[in-house]
N, C-alpha and C positions, 0 to 999 in steps of 0.2 A: 543683780537680779532682786535677791532677798529684801535687800533695803528698798528697792523701787516697789516691791509687793507690800512691804510692810507700811510705805507712805501711801499706796493706793487704798489700804485697808484702814487708814485714819479715819475716826468717825466725825462727821462734819457736825458743827454745833447746830442744834435747831433753833428754828424762827420761829415768829409767832403765826406763820403760815401753818406749819406744822402742828402748832399748838391748837389752832382752829380748826384743823382738820381730825386730830385726835379727839377734841371735845365733842364736835359735831357727830363723829363716828361713835364714840361713847353712847350718846343719847340715841343715836339711830338703833343700837343694839339692845338698849334698855326699853326701847318702844316696840321692839321687834321681839324680843323674848319674853316680856311681861305685857303682853296686849291686855289681858283681863284688866289691869288697873287702868290702861287709857279707855279702854271700851267701858268699865263701869264709870269713870269720870263722865265720859259723854252722856251715858245712860241717865245720870243723876242729874245733869243740867239740864237735859230735855225733859225729865220727870218734872222738875222744878219749875220749868217754864211752862209746861202743861197745866200746873196747878194754878200758876200765876194767870195763866189766858183763860182758862175754864172757869176757875173761881171768880175771876174780876169780872168776865162776860155775864155770870148769873147775878152778880151784885149791880155792876155799872151798865151791863147792857150796851146800848148803843154807844156810849160816852167812852168805852172801851176799843170798840169796833172803830171808831173815828180815828182814833190814835195808836192803832195797832202798829203801825209803821215804825214810829218812833219808840214803841215798847222794845220791838226786834232790834232795830240798830243798838238801842241802849245795852240790850242783855247781850247782844255781840260782843260790844264794846268792853263789859264788865268781865265776861270770861277772858277776854284779851288780858286785861289789866289785871286780873287775879292771877293769871297764869306769870305775868311778868312780875309781878311783885314776889310772889312766893316761890319764883323759880331760884331766887338767890337765898331769901332769908329761911325758907325751908330747906335747902340744900345744906347751908351752912350749920343750921340746928341740927341734921341729921349727922353731918360730920364730927360736931362736938359731942353727940352723944356717943357715936362708934369708937371715939378716940382716935380719929385719922385727920385730924385737921392739920397736924404738924407738918404733914408731907407736901400740903399746900404752900405753907409758909417756906419750905426749904427748897421749894423751885426756882431755878434761876430767873423765871419770868416775873416773880414777885406774886405775892397772894391775891391783891387787887385784880390784875389783869385776867388771872385764872378763874376766878369770881366771876368776873365781868364776862368773859367769853361763854363760861358754863351758863349764864343767864341767857345770853343770845340763843345759845342752842336750844335751851328751853323755849324761849319764845318762838323759834322756827316750828317747834313741835306744836305748841299752843295754837299758832296759825292753822294748823292742820285740823286740830281737833275743834276748834272753835267755826271753822268753815263748816264741818258737818254739821254742827249744832245750829248753824244759820241755815243751811239747808233743811233740817228738820223743822225749824221753826216756821219757815216759809211754807213748807207742805202741811204742816199742822193747821196754821192760820189761812192758808190760801191766799196770800198777801204776795203782791209782786213787788219787787224792789228794782232800784237802778243798779246792775252789778258791773260797774265800769272797774275792772280788774286793777289796773294802774293806780286809779285815783283811791281805790279802797286801801291798797298795799301801801301808799306812801301816806296817806293821812293817818290810818290806824298805827302805823308803825312809829311815826313821830309823835304819836299821842300816848302810845306807851311806854315809849323811852322815857319819859318823864317818871312813868311809876316805876320803871327798871332803876331810876336813880334812888326812889325811896327804897325799893328792895335791897339795893346795896349799903343805904343809911340802916337798915333794919338788920342786914346782915352782919355790918360791924358791932352794932348795939347788942346784938346776940352773942358773938364772941366775946364780948367784954361782960355781960350780965347774966349768960346763960338761960335760965328758965324765966323767959318772957313772952312765951309763945301765946298766950291768952291776950296779951296786950296788942302782939303784932296781927293776928287775927282779926281783932276789931277793926283794924284799920281797913281791911278788905270791905267792911260794910260801908265806910266812910266814901268809897269809890261810888258807891250809889248816888250820894249827894254831889259828888264832883260833876258825875256823869249827867244828873239833872241840872245843872247849874245854868245852862243856857235858858231854860224855863223861867229862872228868877230874873233874867234881864238884866243883870249888874256888872257894869263894866270892869269893875276891879276883879270880878272872879274869873276872867280870861286868863291871868297870869297862874292861875291854879292848875295843877296837874290835871289833865283828862278834860278840862271845862270847854276850852276852846277847840280841841280835837273833836270832842263829842258834838259841837256845834257845827263843825265843817263835815264830820262824818253823816250826821243828819241830813244836811243840804246835799251831800254828794249820793247818798243812797234813796233819799226819798224825793228830794227835787232834781236829781239827775243832773246836779253840777259837775262838771268835768274839773280836773285839777288844774288845768290851765285858765279856766274860766274864774276861779277865786283871786281876790285882789293880792297885790304883792305885799299888803299890809298882812293879810291872814296868813299868808304862806311863811312870812318871816316872823311873825309871832309864835306860830306853831313849831318852827323850827327853834327859835330862841328859847321857849319854853322847855323844849325836849332836851336841849344842851345845858341849860341852866341847871335844871333839877338833875340831870345825869352828873354834871360835874361836882355839884353840891354833895350827892350822895357819894361819889367817889371819895372827896375830901373827907367825909364824916367815917366811911370806911377805913380809910388809912389811917385817922387819927385813933379811931377806936382800936383797931388792932395793933398799933403801936402802943397805945396805953395798956393793952392786955399783955403785951410782951415785957412791958417795963415793970407790970406788977407781978408777973409770973403766972397770970392765970390762963394763958392761951390755952393750955390742954386740959385745964381743970374741968371737971364736970360735976 
C-alpha cells in the first residue's frame, strides 16, 4: 500500500500546456495587481492620440477629417505592434538587470520557448488595452468603423506576429550586448513607416513586417471587407510574412543566447 501510495504521488512532468497556462496566469496577476501601470499606458496613448487629432485638425482641417479612419486604424495597429515588440525585448532587458535571467535558461523547456510564450501572453494583454484605446479614439473623433471581430483579430494577430519575431531577435541581441535600449526603442518609431507603407504603393514593401497587414486591416475596418472576401494571395502572403519573421527572430534569438553562453556573458550586466 505504501509503495502504491508513493507511486501515486510521483509528480508528472509538466508540458507546454502547463507552461502556457502558468505564463498566462502570471501575466493576469501582474495586470490585476498593478492596474495603475496598465491604466497609465492607456491614458498616455489616448492623450497622444488626442494631441495628434486636435492638433492635426487645427493645422490640416478638412484634410485630416477625410483621412481620420485611416489614422485611427494605423494608431490601433501601432499600439498593438509596440506591445508585441516590447513584450520580449523589454522583459528580457528587465531580467538581465534583475539578475534573474539564468532561471529561464535552466528551465527544461528551453529559454526561447519560455520567452516566446511570455511574449504571446503580453500580446493577449495588449489586445485588451489596445481595444480600449480604439474605443476611446472612436468616441473622441465620432467616427464609425466596421468592427468585424473575426476579421480584425485574425488580420491584426498575423500582422503583429512578424513584429513578435523582431522582438525575439531584439531580445537575443539584448542578452548578448546588454545596454542597447535606446537602439531598440528607436525601432518602435520605424513601425510608423511600416504601417504607412501601403500609402507608398510599392509592391516590394508588402513583404516587410506590418506593411501588408496594415493594408488589409485598413480595408477591413474602413471598407468593411470580411476575412473570407480577401483573395487567397493576400491571406497567404500575410501568413507567410508572419511565419517568416517569427522563424527568423527565433533563429537570431537562439544564436545570440548560445553565443552569450559560450562567451560567459549570459548573466553579466
